[in-house]
C-alpha positions in Angstrom: -210.8 -139.9 42.1 -213.5 -142.1 43.7 -216.1 -140.1 41.7 -214.8 -141.7 38.5 -216.0 -145.1 37.2 -213.1 -147.2 36.1 -214.0 -146.7 32.5 -214.1 -142.9 32.8 -210.9 -142.8 34.7 -209.1 -144.9 32.1 -210.5 -142.8 29.3 -209.3 -139.6 31.0 -205.8 -141.0 31.4 -205.6 -142.3 27.9 -206.8 -138.9 26.6 -203.9 -137.4 28.4 -201.5 -140.1 27.5 -197.9 -139.0 27.7 -194.0 -139.2 27.3 -192.2 -135.8 27.2 -193.5 -132.3 27.6 -193.1 -130.6 24.2 -193.6 -126.9 25.1 -189.9 -126.3 25.6 -190.4 -126.9 29.3 -188.1 -128.4 31.8 -189.2 -131.1 34.3 -191.4 -129.2 36.8 -189.5 -127.9 39.8 -190.7 -127.0 43.3 -189.6 -123.4 43.8 -191.3 -122.5 47.1 -193.0 -124.2 50.1 -194.9 -123.0 53.2 -196.1 -125.3 55.9 -196.5 -129.0 55.3 -195.8 -130.2 51.8 -195.2 -133.8 50.8 -194.2 -135.6 47.6 -194.8 -139.2 46.4 -192.5 -140.4 43.7 -193.7 -142.6 40.8 -194.2 -146.2 41.7 -194.6 -147.9 45.1 -193.4 -145.7 48.0 -194.3 -143.4 50.8 -195.1 -139.7 51.1 -192.0 -137.8 52.0 -191.4 -134.2 53.0 -190.8 -132.0 50.0 -187.7 -129.8 49.5 -187.4 -126.7 47.4 -185.5 -127.3 44.3 -186.6 -130.9 43.7 -188.1 -131.9 40.4 -191.2 -134.0 39.5 -191.0 -136.8 37.1 -194.2 -137.9 35.3 -196.3 -139.9 37.7 -195.2 -137.9 40.8 -197.7 -136.4 43.2 -197.6 -133.5 45.6 -199.9 -132.6 48.5 -200.2 -129.8 51.0 -201.5 -129.7 54.5 -204.0 -127.2 55.9 -202.8 -123.6 55.7 -199.8 -124.7 53.5 -198.9 -124.0 49.9 -196.4 -124.9 47.2 -195.2 -123.3 44.0 -194.1 -125.3 41.0 -192.4 -123.8 37.9 -192.0 -125.4 34.5 -189.2 -123.0 33.3 -186.4 -120.8 34.8 -188.1 -117.6 33.7 -191.3 -118.3 35.8 -193.5 -118.1 32.7 -195.5 -121.1 33.7 -196.1 -121.5 37.4 -198.7 -123.2 39.6 -199.4 -122.2 43.2 -201.0 -125.1 45.1 -203.2 -124.0 48.0 -203.7 -125.7 51.4 -205.3 -129.1 51.7 -204.6 -129.9 48.0 -203.2 -132.7 45.9 -201.9 -132.5 42.4 -200.8 -135.5 40.2 -198.3 -135.0 37.4 -199.6 -137.1 34.6 -197.3 -138.9 32.2 -197.5 -136.8 29.0 -196.4 -137.3 25.4 -197.1 -134.1 23.7 -198.1 -131.5 26.3 -197.6 -131.0 30.1 -200.6 -132.4 32.0 -201.7 -132.5 35.7 -204.8 -133.6 37.6 -206.1 -131.7 40.6 -207.7 -134.3 42.8 -208.7 -132.0 45.6 -208.1 -128.5 46.9 -207.2 -125.4 44.8 -204.5 -124.0 42.6 -203.7 -120.8 40.7 -201.8 -120.9 37.5 -200.1 -118.3 35.2 -199.1 -119.4 31.7 -197.2 -116.8 29.7 -194.7 -118.6 27.5 -192.6 -116.5 25.2 -193.6 -118.7 22.3 -196.6 -121.0 22.2 -195.6 -124.3 20.7 -198.1 -126.4 22.6 -200.6 -126.2 25.4 -201.0 -127.2 29.1 -203.9 -129.4 30.2 -205.4 -129.5 33.7 -208.0 -132.1 34.7 -210.3 -132.6 37.7 -213.1 -135.1 38.4 -215.5 -132.7 36.7 -213.8 -131.2 33.7 -210.6 -130.7 31.7 -209.1 -127.3 30.8 -206.8 -126.5 27.9 -204.5 -123.6 28.6 -202.6 -122.0 25.7 -201.9 -118.7 27.6 -203.5 -116.8 30.5 -204.3 -117.0 34.2 -206.7 -119.1 36.2 -207.8 -120.5 39.5 -209.3 -123.9 40.0 -211.0 -125.3 43.1 -212.2 -128.9 43.5 -214.9 -129.7 46.2 -216.8 -132.9 46.7 -219.6 -131.9 44.5 -218.1 -129.5 41.9 -215.1 -127.8 40.2 -214.9 -124.0 40.0 -212.8 -122.4 37.3 -212.0 -118.7 37.4 -210.3 -117.1 34.4 -208.2 -114.1 35.0 -206.5 -113.8 31.6 -207.2 -114.8 28.0 -209.8 -117.6 27.7 -209.8 -121.3 28.4 -211.3 -124.2 26.4 -213.1 -126.6 28.8 -214.4 -130.1 28.1 -216.4 -132.5 30.2 -216.3 -136.2 31.0 -219.7 -136.9 29.5 -220.9 -136.1 26.0 -221.5 -132.4 26.6 -219.9 -130.2 23.9 -216.7 -128.2 24.9 -217.2 -124.6 25.9 -215.0 -121.5 26.2 -214.7 -119.5 29.4 -213.5 -116.0 28.9 -211.5 -113.6 31.0 -213.6 -112.3 33.9 -215.9 -115.3 34.1 -216.1 -118.3 36.4 -217.5 -121.7 35.6 -219.1 -124.2 38.0 -218.9 -127.7 36.6 -220.8 -130.7 38.1 -221.8 -134.0 36.8 -224.1 -133.4 33.8 -224.3 -129.7 34.5 -222.3 -126.5 34.2 -222.9 -122.7 34.7 -220.7 -119.7 33.8 -221.2 -116.3 35.5 -219.3 -113.1 35.6 -216.8 -112.7 38.5 -217.0 -109.9 41.1 -214.4 -108.1 43.2 -214.0 -110.9 45.8 -213.0 -113.3 43.1 -209.8 -111.3 42.4 -208.5 -110.8 46.0 -206.2 -113.8 46.3 -205.1 -113.5 42.7 -204.1 -109.9 43.1 -201.9 -110.8 46.1 -200.1 -113.7 44.4 -199.4 -112.4 40.9 -197.4 -109.2 41.9 -195.1 -111.5 44.0 -194.6 -113.8 41.0 -193.8 -110.9 38.7 -191.1 -109.7 41.1 -189.4 -113.1 40.6 -189.8 -112.8 36.9 -188.3 -109.3 36.9 -185.3 -110.5 39.0 -184.7 -113.3 36.6 -184.8 -111.1 33.6 -182.5 -108.6 35.2 -180.0 -111.3 36.0 -180.2 -112.5 32.4 -179.6 -109.0 31.1 -176.5 -108.6 33.3 -175.1 -111.9 32.0 -175.6 -110.8 28.4 -173.9 -107.4 29.1 -170.9 -109.2 30.8 -170.3 -111.4 27.8 
């Protein structure tokens, strides 16, 4: 966040100003960890080891060590899930009308497939904001840029200066820097990690749906 001036940072947080997620979501829940994962609760405190099953109140933060990862779900059916990569930090912003998070560093992949779209999700970085109604994406933050890769649907992006918003469609990646951005078509290498993670997530979704079907039949 050091790349923000105080005015820009305040403007970003006000733009995402928040109370309760209104997408029918629960409080985000940590569903899987690998390696070193730590959590910082809202307010003064220290980073503590994360535990699977814990939930994140607005204002919480999560970080991963090198070669570590964490998965966070916003609903029981795994329709909205973020996978946080190694060496990353994600802040859960306080939100009023939609779930919001800020990726300070590192990388994440996200799948967003709600049964009914009643609102949207918003991700921010030091370089841009992304509105997600539905679809799949990967976001990586480095010291000099943010890379957005879109694997499903299209994403509306906006910037911290006065540049107009732009849409990034499925199969494209956007490189956003201060006062500059460039979108290019993805190639095979861009899909490798995504194609490993998504089938595993769908297995969980299938297991959940099967359990729900069994419960309905048993009634």
